[in-house]
Each structure stands twice: as C-alpha cells, then as structure tokens.
N, C-alpha and C positions, 0 to 999 in steps of 0.2 A: 149270669144275668149282666155282668159289666161287659163281657165280650159281645153280647147282643146290643147293648146300649151303645157301644163304639161302633159297631157295624151300621146302626139306624143313624147316627149322628153324621158318619161319613155319606151315606146314601143322601140325606138330607142336604148336603151341600152342592148336589149336581156333578157326578163322578161320571166319566167314561173310561172303560177299561182298553188298556193295552192301545194307546194311540200313537200315531207319528207328529211329533212336532218339528215344524220348519221355519223357515225365516223368509223375508222378503225376495231373497235370491234364489230359493229354492234348491240352494245347494248344500244344504244341512239338515237332511231328515234324520230325526233320532225318535227312536222308539222309546215311550215312557211306560212305566207302569201303569199308570192312569192320570187323568186330570180331574181336578178339582176346581170348581168355579165358587171361589168365596163370595158371599155377600155381605158381610159385616167382619169386623175385626175379631169377633168371637169365633166365627168358622175357621179363621186361619189358626188361633190359638188349639181349636179342637181337632184341626187336622195334622197338627203339628204334634199333639200330644198323644194320639191315636195312631201315628204312623212311626215305624221303627227305623225305616230306611233312608235313603237319601231323597233331598227335597230340591227341586229347583221353582226359578221363579219367573215368569213370562207376563208380558203386556203386548205391544202393538207387533212385537217381534220385527222390528226394523234394524237390530244388530244384525251381523252379517257373517257370523262363524259359530254359532251354537253356544253364545253367553247367556241365554235363556231357557235351556234345557241340558239334562244327561240323561245317558242311558240308563233306563230302568227306574228312574226317579219318580218320586210323585209331582206332577208338576201343577202349580197354583197358578192358574190363568186369572190374573187380576183385573181385567177389563169389566168386571161387574160391580167391583168396588168405585164408583164414578158420580158420587155427590159433592156438592158443594157443602161443607158443613159451617162455616162461618165468614161473614164477608163485612168489611168496614171500608166504603169509601173515604171516610174521615183519615183514617189510618193508612189508607193505601195497602190492604191487606187482605189476602183470600186464604182460607182453610179448606183443603180439599182431601178428598180420598184419593189415593194413590193412581188407581184404576182410571181416573178421569182423563180426557184428552184433552191438549191445549185449545183445540176447536171448540169444546164445549166451554170451556173457561172464558175464551175470548167471546162467545156469543152470550154468556154471563155477564161479562163486567162491559161490553161495549154500551149498554145504555147509559152507563153510568161516566163515559167518556175516561175510562180506564185501560190499560193498556199492559201486558207482562213487562216486568222490568227487563229479564233475559229470557230466551227460549231459542231453539234452534229454528233453522229455515222455514220446515214445514211443520203443520199443524196437528198431523195425523199421531204424532207419538202420545203416550201416556206419560204422566207426571213422574210416577214411579220409575219409568224407563229413562227418562232423560235425567233424573237424579243419579239413577244408579250409574250412568256413563259420564256425568258431569259435562252434559252438553255446554257448546256454546253457539252464538250466534252471529249476526254481523252488525252487532251494537257498539257503536261508537263509544270508547272510554270504559268498556266494561270487558270482564273476562268470563271465566265459566260461570256455570248457573249457580253455583255454591254461593256466589256473591249476591244472591238475591232471595236465599232461602233463611227465613227466619227461625224455623223450628220443623223437627221432623219426628214423626212416631213410629217405633220398630218393635216389630215382635222378634225375639230370639228363638235360639233353637229349642229352648226349653219352654216356651209358651211364655215368658214373661214379656211385658210389654213397656217399654221403656221411653220417655220422651226425651230428646237432645237438642240443643241450640248450639251456636258458637260458643257459647260460654258456661253451659251446662251440660254434661255428659259430653263434652267437648271432644273426647278421643272417638266414641261412637260417631258421634256427628261428621267428623273428619275422616273415619274409616268407611262409612257405609255410603257416604256420597263419592261417587266415583269409585264404590267397592263392588259393582257387578254382580250384587245378590249373593256374597260370599258370606256376610256376617248377620244377615237377618232380612226380613220382609218389613220395607217401608208401607206404612199403612195409610200414613196421613204425612201431608207438609204444609205449612204456611209461607206463603210466598210474597214478595213485594210487588207493588204495582207502580206505574208512572202514568203520566198524562197520555191521553190518546191524542196526538197532535196531526195537522195534516203535514205532510211531507212531498216536496217536488223532488222527482229524479233528476240527476246530472250525470253525464256521461263524457270522459274523454280518451284519447288513445295517446299512448307514450311507449317509449323504450323502456325496458325492464330496468335497465342501467338509472334511468331518470325516476322510476317509481317510488323507491324508499324515501328520497329526500322530499320529492312531492307530497307524500303521505304526511309525513310530521309537519310540513309547511302549511298545507292546504286541509288536512282531514284531522287529525290528531289535537290540532290548537284551535280547533273551530267550534266553540261550544253549540250551535244551532245545528251541527251535524248529528243525523240520527244512527244510520246505516251506513256501512260502506263496504264494498268487496271489490277484489280485481280480478279480472277473466284474464288469465294467462293462455296464450293460444298455442297448442302445439302446432307443429312439429318442432319448428325451430326456437319455440319459447322464448322468443326475443322481444314480443308485443304483448304490453297490458292494457286492456280496457278496463279503466276505473268507473265504478258505477257507485254513486253515492245518492243519499236522500238528507234533504235538508229541511229543517222546520219552514213555515211558510203560511202566509195568509192569503196566497192566491187561489183563487176559484177552480174548484175540483174539477179533473177532467173525468175522474172516476169517483162516480157519486154512490155506488154501492159501499156500505159500511164494512163489509168482508168479502172475502173473494168466494165465489161461487164452490161449494162442495163437490168433490169431484169431477170437477172441470178445469183442465188443464189448457195451457197455452198451445194452440196449433203450430206457432212459430216455433216456440222452444222444442216441441218434439221433432220438428222439422229439422231444426239445428243440431239435434241429438244424432240424428239418423245421416245427416250429412256429414258428421264427424268421424263417421266410420272408415273414411278414407282420407289421404293425404288432401287428394284434391278437394275434397269435401270440406276439410277445415278450412282451407285458403278460401273458399266459396263463401263460407260462414264467416270469417273474418272480413272479407272484402265486400260482401253483399247483404247477407242475411241479418246480421247484428247491426250494421249501421241503419237497416231499415227498423228493426226492433226497436231502436234506441232513440230513433231520429225524432218521434213526436213527443211534446212535453207530457209530462205524465205527473198531475198531482191527484194524491188519495190520502188517505187515512192511513196513520202507523197500523192499525188494525186490519186493514185491508192486505198490505203487504205481509204481516205476520201471519195471517189465515191461509197462506199459500198451501194448496193441496199436493199429496205426491203423485196423484194422477197425472200431472203435466209431465213426469217422466215415463210414464208406460207406454209399451209393455216392459216391464224392469227384469223378466225372465221368461223363457222359454225352454221346449225341450234340449235344447242344443246349446244355449248362450244364456247368460245373465249379465247384466251390468252391475257393476260392484263399485263400492267407494275404499278409497284408504285415506289416510290422513297423517300427515307429519307436522311436526311443530318445530322452530328452528329460532334461536335468536336473532335479533333483527339485522344483526351486523353479518350474519350468515346467510342472509337469504339468497342473493345471487350466487353464492358458492353452491350452496343445496339445489338450487333450479339447474346449473350446470350439471351436474350430477344427475339431476331428474331427467335432463336432456340425453345424456350419454346413455343412462341405464335403458331409457324407453327405445332409443335406437339399436342398441345393443339386442334386446330382447324382443324387439319388434312388436311392441305391447300396442294394443288398440286402445291409446288414451283418446278420450272423448272430449274431457274438459278439465283445467285446474282451477280453482277458485281460491284467491289469497284473501284471508282473513288477519286481523290482529287483535290480540288478547292481552289484557292486563294479568299480573301475576296472580297466581294462586297459590302462596306458600303453605297453606294449612293442610289440605287433604292429603292423604297418605299415599294416593297412587295419582297424584297431582301431574298431569301433563304440562302444566307451565308455572314452574317454581319461579321463573322469571318472566319478564315480557317477552312474548313469541310472535311471529307471523305464523299463521297456519296455513298450511296447502293441501286443498281438499281436491284430492284426483277420483274422476269418475271414468271408468273404463270397463271395455266389454272383453268377457272370456268366453271359452268355451267350456262345456261341463264334461268333456272326455277326461280321463286318467292323465293323459299326456299333457292336455291343455292346463289342467289344475296343476301339475307339476312345473311348468313353464311360468304360470302366476306366482305359484310359491317361491321359485327362485329369484324372480326379478323383485318380489317383496323383500326377501331377505337382503337383497344387497340394496335396496332402497333404505331400509332399516339402517343397515351398517353405514350408508353414506349420511343419513341422519344424526346417527351417534357421532362420527367423525366431528359433525359441525356442532356439536353440542346441544342436540337436539334428541327428540323421540318419537315415536311413531303412537297412533292412537288404537286403543284397545278393543272397540267393538267392531272390528271388522275380522276377515278371515285371519286364523291364528296360524301364522305361517313363521312368526318370530321363535328363534331358538330361545331355550330357557335363559341362556347367558345374555342374549339380546334384551329379553325382557328385563333382569336383573340391572344391566346395565342402565337401561333408560328409566326404571323405576327404582332407584336406591332405597325407597323407603318401603318398598315391599316386605322387608324383613320385620318392619314394625307392623305391617297389616297382618302379615302371617302370625306374629305374636297375638296381636288382637283376635284372630280368628281361632287361635288355639285357646285362648281364654273364654271367649263366647261359645264357641262352637267345636269343643274338644274333641266330639266323633264324627266331624267333618260333614255334617247332614245338608248344608247349603252347598250343593254342588252345581257344576255347570261345566262345558267342554273349555272354557277359558281355565278355571281353577284345576280341572282335571290335567290341564298341560302343564301347569307352573307351581301348582302348592304341593308341596310334599309333606303330608301330614305326620 
C-alpha cells in the first residue's frame, strides 16, 4: 500500500520519463531519469522523500555548463512555483516562490512605482536561479543579489523545510545563495525593492587607461547614478564606451513602462552579427554604436530592468553557440587583466563579440563569493563552434583566462562552461572547504547533484 501511495503521489506531480535537459547554449544535453514539475512546497518534500537517488534543480536554464542537471537524476523543474506570496509597498518587500521570473515580478510591482533593488540585466531568469548563482547587475553602489535578499525558505535533502536570513540560520543562508543547488531547494525568497525612477542615458568614449579614474570620479561618487557599464571593444581592447543611467525629471522619450516581451533590438542584433569579424567590430565601434547611443533616451528604471534575452537570439544553432564567461578582478588589476585578455584572445583566435565592464561592492559572507572585496567584473560574450575540436579550443582559452584572473587576485564565475581545473576552482574559491563541510552535514548522501558539483565536489 505504501509503494502504491508513493507512486500515485509522484504521478500527481507531473512527471515525464527519461528526458534530455539542456540549457540555452544547446551545448550540454543531459539525460535525466525523469522530470518532476512541482506546484507546491509539499510537492518538493514528497518528491525528495519518495526518490532515493540523485536530484537536480532547474529553472530558466540560463546557466551554460550543466549546473541545473545531472546524469540520471530526478530533475525538479521549478518554473510552476511562480506565485507572489506577500507584497508590502510600505516595507518595500516582496515574497515570492522561487520559480517566478523577474519579468513577472516587474509586472506585479510596477503599478506601485517600485523596482527590484538588484537583478541581472535580463528579466527572463527565475528568482531561484538568480539566487543560486548570486547574480549581479549594472546597479551603481550595489554588489551581488545577496545584498537585497531578506529571507529564503529551503527544502533540505531529508525533506525538512528551513527558513534562513542573514542573521537566522546564517550558515545556510550564506551557503545556499551562490551555492548552485548543492545544499537544498530554494522554494521562497523575500526581496528588497526600491523606487522606480525615471532614468536618462548618458554615453561617452574614452581610452581604457582613463576609465578607472573616471569611474571613481564620475560614477561611484555620484548618488544620482542608477546603472552603469562599460563596453570594451575587441580586438585591440584599448577603448571603452561608458554607458550610464542617471535619475532625472526630464520628459520620457520611451513612454512604455516595461520593455516588450520577446522583442529585442534590431540594432543590438546587428551589432552582434557585425562583431563576428575584426572589421565588423571596427564598423560597430565607429558607426553602429554611435548611432545606437546618439539619441537621448529617458525611460523608467523598470523599462531597462525588463530587457528580454530575445534581443540576443539566435543564441545557438546546429554548429555554433554564443556563450558567456565572466571574470572578477580587484580594481587596481583591471588594466593588467585586460592586457592578458587581449593577449590570450589573439593567441587563441577566439571570436570575442563583446566585453562588458561592471562594478560590484564586496560580498564577504557567502561561502562561494566571487567578490570577497570590491571588484570590476568583465563579462565576455563570444561565439564558438560545437565540434569536439572547437570545444577543446574554447576550454584551453578559458583555462588560460582563469589562470590570468587568478594571477591578478581575481576569480572566474561559475554558471558557465565547466572548464576550470579543480585546482583552479579551489584557488579561486578558498571557502569551498566550508561549503563542502556544510554539504556533508546537510546532504550526507550527496543527493543534490549537477555537473558543477560532479566536477568539483568529492564526497
């Protein structure tokens, strides 16, 4: 009778047998035992208690190296846990289920003139995925998303449900955020909100050597700056276009409150396609981007926050994929690392499309923090082939870039292709030993698995 009840419970969750799980790049097909689509916290508890093998957790699947699935595992597809559970405009807080997308949150809070305190550049991600990789955005004076998280609710491997905040169950809080699904299933999160203001875009071009002092003089010290990033142009990596968004009372040039869903910028796509060659990059730098940034742009903060990844499509095809990498270095090492990036890109003939420079405050508390101190982040967007030889070339280039970042006192970001050696991982994330100790305590049978932890965790 017990076995029959368990089978009926699993069937009620919405299960599909032996499916392939992949990510946005199309580079990481993983055959899982079956996929479960929970609709409640209890569904997750029941699934964990009825399944004895490995479990992996997925959402929007925007990680790029198998971080959301494991071979032969029970796959929890979290995207149906997408409800707003509590909202307080007065406290500027929202409590949500972890499968909700940022787009849905923006649609919910925009009528109240509120905006997420911190989120990544595109609104398609799920909240659980964003917390699991400890994302960051372009927000001036902010760091990783952990700085905006008031509380989380987590289901552990044995089915227990635990609430955690920065001050209550803090070890769990700081392990789960940025923990890539290795410790438990995030089912809820309470997030901080801020005012949705009008912002005006500003842009200027400068030499790389001038960018860092300019940033601290003109961006970091200005309280009315909301967002900022620098565009670093390959192939010579000597020029930066600084793009900033400042609070304003000026009239809107873009009257829509949110960006249209599934509708990207034709100029943005054209710039990506142009950048597939050195001559195209020069043309983009000299002609297309000046056209793109020439006109004044005044919009709502939420309009910029609600950008859709469709503006980058197609991201992958049968013989190619556009892929991200990201590196974090101490501010004083920015120019040195860019020099290494230029050298290695040319040496390996990598098809680097774009480099975006961001800034982040320190996150000294999460166990797998990529910003133990203040950092500049360099987000690389590049095209690679899908053949074995092309993938091996990308792996070799990546490992050398990781080594360069480590020499600069920096580290690489973990949501992307898993090319780093275990030694490089441990050097870049020295508190991994604490994370692994917590995993042994909370998940002694190593139930929560994915390709990231299969590569680096040795139970």
